[in-house]
Structures are given as structure tokens and as C-alpha cells.
N, C-alpha and C positions, 0 to 999 in steps of 0.2 A: 356531417360531414366523417368521411370514414374513421376508424381508429388508427389507420397508417398516418394520416394527417396530423392527429391529436397526437400521436407519439414523434412526428418533425416539429412540431411548436416547441413540444420540450425540449428536445435536443438540442433546437436552434438557439435557444432563448438559456438554455444552461452552457452553451459553447459562447456565448455572449458575457455572461454574468462571470466565467472566467478568465476569460481572455482579454476583454476590452473594459472594465469595469475599473480592474486595480489601477491602470497606466493615468485614472482623474486623480485629479486632489480631492480630500475628503468633502470638501462643499461641494462639488458638482459628482462624485459620487453617492453622495447623501440623493442629491435631489435624482438624480438619474435612480438610483435604484428605487424609490417611491414610483416614480413615473413605471417605468417597466413592470414591477411589481403589478401595480393595475391593470395596465395592458396584456398583460402574459397572462393573469386569472380572465378579463375580458375575453380574450380569444379560446384560452380551454373549455370556456361554457362556450362558446357560439361550438367549437369541435366536439360537443358533449350532445347527448341528447336526454332529455328530463322525459321522455317518453316510453312509453315501452313497446312501440312499434317495430324495435329493433328485436325482441325476442321472436314476434312472430317470423321477421325476416331468418332467425337465426333456424328456427327450427321450420322453415318451408312453408308456411301458413301466410305468409305476405302475398303482397300484389304482386312481384315480380317472381324469378325463377329464387333457386336456392344462391344465398349468397356466400362465398370465403368469409372468413375471421376479418380479413384485414377489410374489406367494403361494409365492414358493420360499424355501426355509431357505438363509442364509448360511453357509457354510459355517466350520467350527471349525478354524481353522490355529493349531498352537499351537507355539510358539518351544521346544523344547526342547532345543536345542543341548548348555546346558551342563550339561544332567542327563548326558547321554552321555557326560560324562567321567567316569574313574573315580578319586577320590579315593586311594584307598591304592595305586595306582601313583603318585601324585604323592608321596603322603607315603614311599614308597619311594625315587624320587628325591631327596626330599631327603637321607636319609640315605647314599644314593650319595653326594651331594656331599661331605657331609662325610668322608667314605671315602676319596673321592679327594685333597682337600688332606691327609688324613693321608699318603696314601701321596706327597704331594708334599715330606711335611718327611720322607722315608725311613722312616718307621715301620716298616712291613713288611721293610725292610732290615736296619734297627734288629736288630729280632728274627732273621734268619738269619744273623745278626753274632753274637748272642750263643748260639744255638744249634749252631752254628761251634766256637765256644769251649770252650762247654760240650763237647761230644764230643771235643775234642783235648786236652781237660785245660789248658787257656788263661785257665779265669778262676777263681779258687778259691773257691769255692762247693761244697759235696757232699752236704747233708743238711738244707737250711732249706728255707721255702716258693719259695724262688728255682729251686731245683736241681729241685723236684719239679713246678713249674711248666712247666720245660726240657724234661722229662721230659714230661709228658702231651700239652705243644704238639707231639713229635715223633714222638707215636704215634697223632696226630689228622691230621697233615699231609695223608696221601694219601688222607681223605676229604672233604677240603676242595676249596671253586672256588679253581685255583690263579691264577696272575699272568695267565695269557695271560689268563682269564676276565674279571679287574679292568679289564684295559685295553682289550678290545671292549667293556665295558660301558657306559665313559666315553665311548669313541668312539661309542657309541649312543646314547646317552642327552644327552652335552654337547659331541661334536663334539669333545673333550680328545685328544690324543695322535696317533700314525699307526700303530696297532693298523691290522690290515684287515679291513675289512668283511664279517660273512657274506653271501653272498649272497642278495640281496632284502631284507637290513636295511632298516630306516628308519632313518637318521640327523637327529638333530637338532642341522643345520647352522649353525644361530641360535643358537643358545640365548646363547653368551657375549653377543653383541653386546645380545640384549633382555635378558638381565640386567643388566648395565651401564647399559641405558636404564633395567629397572625400578627399579633402586636410585638411577640419579640422578633420577628421576622423581618418587621416593618423597622422598626428598631436598629437591629444589625444592619441589614439593606445601607441606612444611611451613615452609621456610624463608621462602616466600612467605605463608605465613600468620602465622607468627612477625611478618614486618615488614608486613603489613595489622593484627595487632593494635597493633604501637608507635603507627604514625602514624594509627589513625583514631581522632576525636577530639570525639565523639559517640555516646550511647544511641541512637542512632534507628535505628543503622545496623548494631548488635551481630549481627545475621541475615543482612547479607551475607556470600559468598563471598570471598574473597580470595584462594584458589589457585583454580585446575583441575585437575580430577578427570578431565578426558579420558583423559588421556598415563596415567596409570596404571593408571585400565580398561582401556585400548586395547594397552597391552604389556603388563598381566597377564591378559588375557585368549587373548594371544599363546603366551605363555610357556604358560599351564595347556595348551590344546591340544597345539601341538610337546611337552609333555615327554607328556602322556596318550598320543599315538599314536608317541615313540619309545619306550616302557617298558614294552611288553609281552614275553612269555616269562617266562624267568629272572632278569629283575630285581630282582623282591620277592624269590625265592629267593634272590639272592645277597647284598642289601641283608641280609635277617636272619642267614643264615650268616656274613658278614663281620662283621657289624655286632657279632655275639657274640666273633668272633675279637677284635676290634679290643679289645673291652672286656675279655677274657681276657687279653690283652695289658699294656694301663694296669695293670691288677691286677697281672701279672708285674715290669713295674717298678717295681713300687712296693711290691714286697717288700723284705726290709729288710737279706738278704746280698747281692741284687742291687745294692740302695743304695749299702752296703759297699763293695763291688767298684769300685766305680769314683767315691767319694768325693761319690755325689750327696745331696742333700737330697730332691727329688722326682724321679719319674716322668719328668718332661721336660727334671732333668737329665741324669739318664745316655740319653735319648733323643741329646741333642744331646751328650755325651761320647763315646756309644760313635762315633755319624755323625763327629764331632771326629778322632778316633783312626786310625777304617776305613774311613770310606768320603770322603772329603775334602772334609768342612767343612759341615755344619749348614745347613741349606737353608731359611733366612726362616720361622723355627721363630714368632717373633711375629707376623706377620704373615699364614701359613696358620691359627695358629691363629684368630684373629681371625674370619677371611676364613669358617672352617670353622664358627664357630658361627652367625655373625649372616647367613651365605647359608643353612644349615639350618632357621633360626628366618624365615627371608624364604620359602624356597621350601614350608615346612611352612604358614605364613600363606596363599599364595596359593593352598594346594591344598583350604584350607577355604574361600576367599571365590570366589564366584563373579563379580564385579565386577558387579550388578546397574545398571544405570543409573539408576533409579529412585530409589535411596539418596540421604538429604540429606547434605550437608555436613558437619550436626554428626554423624551416624549415622557417615559415614566418618571422622572426624578420633575419635570415642569407640573407636572399633574399629580403625583403624588408626595409631592414635598412638604406639603402644610400637614399632610396625614405623620409625617415622620415623628414631628412635636407632641402631638396625642396621643400615639403607642408610648412613648415616652412616658407621658403625663398619667398613662391610666396602669403602667407597670410601676412606677413609683408609687402610687396610691395601693397599686392593689398589693404590692409587697407588706405593709404596713396593716393588711387587715386582716383577721382571722385566721380565713383560708389559704391567705399568702404568704405566711410567713415560712411557709415551705421551698418558696419557689426558689429555686438554685441562681439564679440570675444567667445572664451573658456567659455560659460558660460550656465546654462543648459537649455535655448531656442537655440543652436545655431543648432541643427538638424532639429526645426522648422522653423526656419528662411531657413536654407538652402535649404529648401526642397520649399521654398514660403510661408510655413503656417507661422500663430502664434496660441495662442496658444486656440484660441475660434475654429477658422475654423478645427485644426487637427481631434478638437474632431468630426466634421460635415462629417467625408469623408466616404462615402460607404467601406463596406468591399470587 
């Protein structure tokens, strides 16, 4: 179809949206908008060309005579950037974040201490499920990814720690700032939405959005892109293997003979008892556990969501409502950690701080 037809379709639909839709009720308008948007995109695709034959017609090398501009087909330019992101890599990054928080909780150090105590005969177990689990862990240890591999993965994907970066590897240097920004934006969105629901006093404005989606969508898109480009290679394999290892460790700590040896009621009590006795104290267990769970769920949500700008506030609210509480839980736990104590909270400088900027440097960033 010629470019002239493409322009006619655009003008007709724009005129229809401008002249006809405002007269409909809110419910009918929403239904018609969705239907006509789909039809509009379909007609534009039909009126455009996905091939390069129009270039031959443009320069006179086509089958027919030289065509004027109005008779040429419009090029079909698809914005498929978000489709190039690989969701399994983002899912692996979410699991790696959970593993990182368990590492900060000294989970792997605790199991190494138990293995050493078992070898030296310093723990009073010998035939129970805990003893057998420690034996199996010792035999499988040589074929697992080592601590150095985990530290390099944390550095590549999250820029956490000080492990050396392999030559040529991509490091997600802004991950933490963007994660805080996303949690902050999500929490602020639902906070504004709640305030709006309280103060509005007329049923005629029920469909008006009371919070902005732009910040959530922008930071979420950036997180998806940076996590995708920094999680190639062995991240997926390392996450699967180490995740199974963590699961096995938790089952080991929950064994009756292990818990009895440390007068513990739960596996978390075992971690705390061993850390206090042999590792210089437990490391922010409550905060790390909550950050691990809420952070993983949030990153899984980011992996499954392409943050379309055409989404309506009602659709976004229904899809992301559960993430608002997760963001609040993560922020509440983060404020109590050592690195989160300087977090300013939900004030006017939150976006600058979350991106690693301050008031002065923000104005000097080149466009």
C-alpha cells in the first residue's frame, strides 16, 4: 500500500479518536479504545512494507518505471527492543540475588563450619540424617561451583563485592542504585494511589490516575536491559547448581540431629547459633531474609514484565499491586542494614540518590 494510504489511515483514526470517543461513557470509551488501537496497528502494518523492494522502486531499479514518493510503500519499522531481552537470564538473576543475600547471612560459611566440626569429631552426631547429609556434601563439594565463582557472579550481575572482574566481562555497575530506585518508585506509586483514593470525593473521577507510571516503567526497563546484558555465560548454570546446593543446605540444617546439637528449633536457629559461636556473630539475619525474598520476587516481576507504555493504570494496578507490598518490605529491611542506613527515605531527593547522584551533579549530566 502506498505511503499516501498510510497517511490517510493515520489521519482518519486520529480524527475519530478526537471527535467520537470523548462523547462515550468511560466504560464504553475504554472498550472502544482497546479495540480500535488493535485495529489501527493492524491497518498500519498492512499499509507498510517489511521488505526492501521499495528501495529498488525508489532508485528506479524495480520492475516498473520510476515511481513518485507518494506511490512508494512506507517502511515497516518494528520496535522489538524489549523482545530481544531473554527472560530466563533475568529469572536466573533473581535467583542469584536470593543466593547473594543468603551468602551475606553467612549461610555457606556456616555449612563449612559444620563440615569441619563433623570431620574433627566436634559435633555429637554420627548416624542420623544430619550426619549423612554432611557426608554427602563433602563428597559432592569438588564438582560444585566454588566461592570464587559466586563472588565473580555477584560482581558481574550486581556489582556487589570486590572480586576481580574477568577481562572483557560486562559489569552491571548501576544495579544497586536502579534496584533502590525501582523499589522506591513502586512504593511511591502505590502510596500516591492510596492517598488519591482517600481524598477523591466524587464518583465521576474514579477513573482518573492518581500516580505516575513513568518512573516505574523507566527504571524497570533499565533494570531489565542491564541485567540481561550482564548475565550471559555461566550465570544460569551457576544459579541452578548453587540454588540446589542452598536447598540441600536448608534440608541439612532442618535435620533433627543437627538441630539437637545446637539446641535449635528451626534451621534459622542453627545458622544463628553456629554464626554466633564460630563466625563472630550472626549477620543481619532478619533483614537479609526479607530482602532476599522481596528482592527475588521483584526481580521475577521485572523479568516477566516488558513495561509497555500503552498499559492503562487499571491494568498496571491489577498486575503490580502485589509488588507494592514487596517493595515496602524490601525498603523497610534495607534501611536497617549497614549499607542502607544512609537511605534518605521517600523525600524529594529520592530519585537522585537512587541513581547515585546528588542535587549538584544531577544538573551536570550531559544529555
